[in-house]
N, C-alpha and C positions, 0 to 999 in steps of 0.2 A: 625466189624459188621457182623451179621450172613450172609448176602447175599454175602459177599466177599468170604466166605469159604464154604458155602452150596453147591456150584457148584462142589466141589471136589468129592462128592459121584458119580455124573454122569460121571465126567471126568475119574474116576478110571477105568471104563470099557475099555476105549481106552488107557489111559496113565499109569494107576497105575500098569499095568502088568510089566512095566519096573523096578519097584523097589520092586517087591515081594521078591526078594532074600534077601533084607535087613530085611524082616520080617519073614524069614523062621525059623523053628526049635522050634515051640511051645513057643515062647517068651511070657512073661507076658506083658499085655497091661497096661502101666502106662504112663499117659500124662506127657510130660516135662512141667516144669513151664513156665509161660509167659516170665520170665526173660531169661530162657535158650533158648527159641525159638528166642527171640529178639536178643540174642547174635549172633545167626547164620544169622539173617536177617540184622543186623545193617550195615554191610559193603556194602550193595547194595543200590546205589542211584536210586530213581525213581522220576518221574516228575508230578507235579500237576499244574493245571491252577488256579491261585489265583488272588485276588486283591493285592494292595500294602501292605496291612496289613497281608497277608498270609491266608486270608479266602478263601476257595476253591470255585470255580464256581460251582453252584448247578443247576441241572435240576430236573424235577419231572416226575416220571413215574406213570401211573395209574391215576384214578380220584376219587374225593370225599374221602370217608373213606379209600380207597385203595391207595391214593396218597403217593408216597414214594420219599423223596429227595435223589438224587444220585450224586456222584462226581467221575470223571474218574481219574485213576492213570496210567500214561503212562510209559511203560518200556523204550521207546525211546524218548530222548529229541527232536529229529528232528520231530517225530510224534506230540509231544505236541506243538512244534512251528508252524507246519503246521496247526494244529487245530486253534491256535490263529490267524494266518494269514487269514484263511478262515472265522473266526468269524468277523474279521475286515471288510471283504468284505460284509458279510451279514448284520452285525449290527455294524457299526463303533463306535457308542457310547459305546456299551458294549465291543467290541473288544479292543478298545484303553484304557480300564480301567483295563485290566487283563494282567497277565504276566505268564511266565513259572517259577515255583519255584521248586528247588531241595529239596527233603526230603529223609530220610532214610526209606527203606521198614519196618524197625522195628517200626518206628513211626506210620505207617499206621496200622500195626498189633496190636500195643498196643491200639490204639484208637478203633479198631474193637472189640477187646476183652473186653475193658472197657464198651462198649455200646451194647454188644451183646444181652442183655435182654431188651433193650429199643426199643419198636416197632416204636417209632417216631424218632429214631436217624438217622443221615445221614449215608447212605450206600455208600461204595466205590466199584468200579468195575475196574478190570485191563484191560488196553487196550494193547494187545500184538502187536508185530511187524508182519504185515501181511505176509511178506516173510518167517518169521520163522514158522508161522502156516502152510504154504504150505510145507515147508521143513519137518516139523514134520509129516504131513500126508504122505509125500513120504516115509519117514523112516519107518513108521508103515506099509505101503503097502509092502515095500521091505522085512520087517520082518514077512510078512504074518499075520499081525494084522489088525483089522478093522480101517481104517482111517476116516470113514465117520462121526463119532460122536465126533471126537476130538475137544475140546474147551479149552479155557484158554491160559495161557502163557507157551509156550513150553520150556522145559529144555532138554539139550542133554548131554549124557555121553557115555563112552565106556564100553562094556560088553565083557567078554571073550567068544570065540566060542569053547573053549576046554571043555571036559567033566567035569562037576562039576561047570561050569560057573564061576562067580566072576566078579569083577569090576576093571577097571584099576586104580591103585594108582600111584601117583607121589611123589617124595621127595620135600617137601616145608619146608625150614628151617631144624629143627631137627625132623620133623615128616612126615609120609606118609599120604597123603590125597586123597580123592576121588573127583576130580574136576567135577563140573556140570556147564555147560555153557548155557547162554541165547541165543546163536546163534550157528548154526551148523558150520559156517565159522570159528569161534574162536576155536571150538573143533578140526576142521580139521587142523588148523594151529599148534595146540599142537601136534596132531598125526604126522604131518610132521617132527617136531623137534625131537620127541621121536624116531621115526623109523630111523632117520638118526644116532642117537646115539646107538640104539639097533635094528638093522635090523631084528632080530629074532621075534620081535613083529608084523611085517607086516603079515597080513592075519590071525592073531590069535585073532583079536577083531572085533567087529561091533558096529555101532552107535545104541544107544537106546534112547528113548524119553519118558518123562513123562511131567507133568505140574507143574507149581509153586504151584497151588492150592492143588494138590495131595501131593506134598512134604511137604507143611505146615501141611496138615492133618496128615501125617505120623509123623512129628515132635511132634505133639500134642498127638499122640496116642501110641507111641512105645518107649520102653526103650532099643532098640537094640543098643549095644555099637558101631556098625559100623557107626551109624549116627553121632558120634562124629568126624568121619573122613571126612564127607561131607563138601565141601567148594564150595559155589556158586561164580561163576566168572561173574562179570558184563560184558555187551557187550563192545567191544573195543571202540566203539564210545563214550560210557559213560565214560570209563576210560580216554580217551583222553580229553574229556570236563572237567572232574574233575581236571586233571593235569593243565589245563589252569588257574584254580582258585587258584593253589598253588603259594606261593610267588616266588619260584625258578622254577616253571613249571615242576618239575621232581618228585614230591612225588607221589607214587603209592598207591592207596587204597588197603585194604585187598583183597586177591585173585588175585592181579596183580603182585606178586613177581616172582622171578626167580624160575623156576621149572627144575627138572632133574630126570632122572632115572625112567622110567615107568615100571610097572609090573602089572600083573593081580593077583587077589587073590580070 
């Protein structure tokens, strides 16, 4: 739905700077298909508050002809659960009738696109993890970028500090990928592992930040082949929760596999 992605234009002022390197070089602007974008978003679990049938809890913003139905999409299951617990305290009848439901980010995107021209359609909004928003603003400030206007769901990745720039890639299976994390802590854990293996990388990279909304916009507007290397890595808390749902408790979602060999490009 339009409102889910319209915010990207404003967010690009603060967060879009981080990914300009992926769009450099006078590339043609050709939107990826919905299916191609969904392929990149499908491995990311997010969380909605729904009834037993999976219908999302809906609030209304505005009044009269300007009233718009909206539903929140939480990046953190813990945040979604805390919202439900708070709802039970404020409105027990409603709170006891809803639950936290896991959905793929691709499902939200698909529904948003399908109904983007329907003015009366349900709008979704992302609910970021507050701590990560603060971390994103700190990173922007450290990188001498304006942190004040940052909004949306933060994403963290590594950029080379050497002349010519570039992004850290790691080996995943038989290909090299550009990992982008939903939490700075998960990124830092990867950095610690990589620098233990390759100490020469220490001091040659820095953390950069963009937003999920901006990245989705880039997916929709660029045919830069580097985007094929981007892999979104869900928060560790999400990966751990998803593992508890697997029969053997050990299956790892996409993006959570073994990584080795970091380098900048």
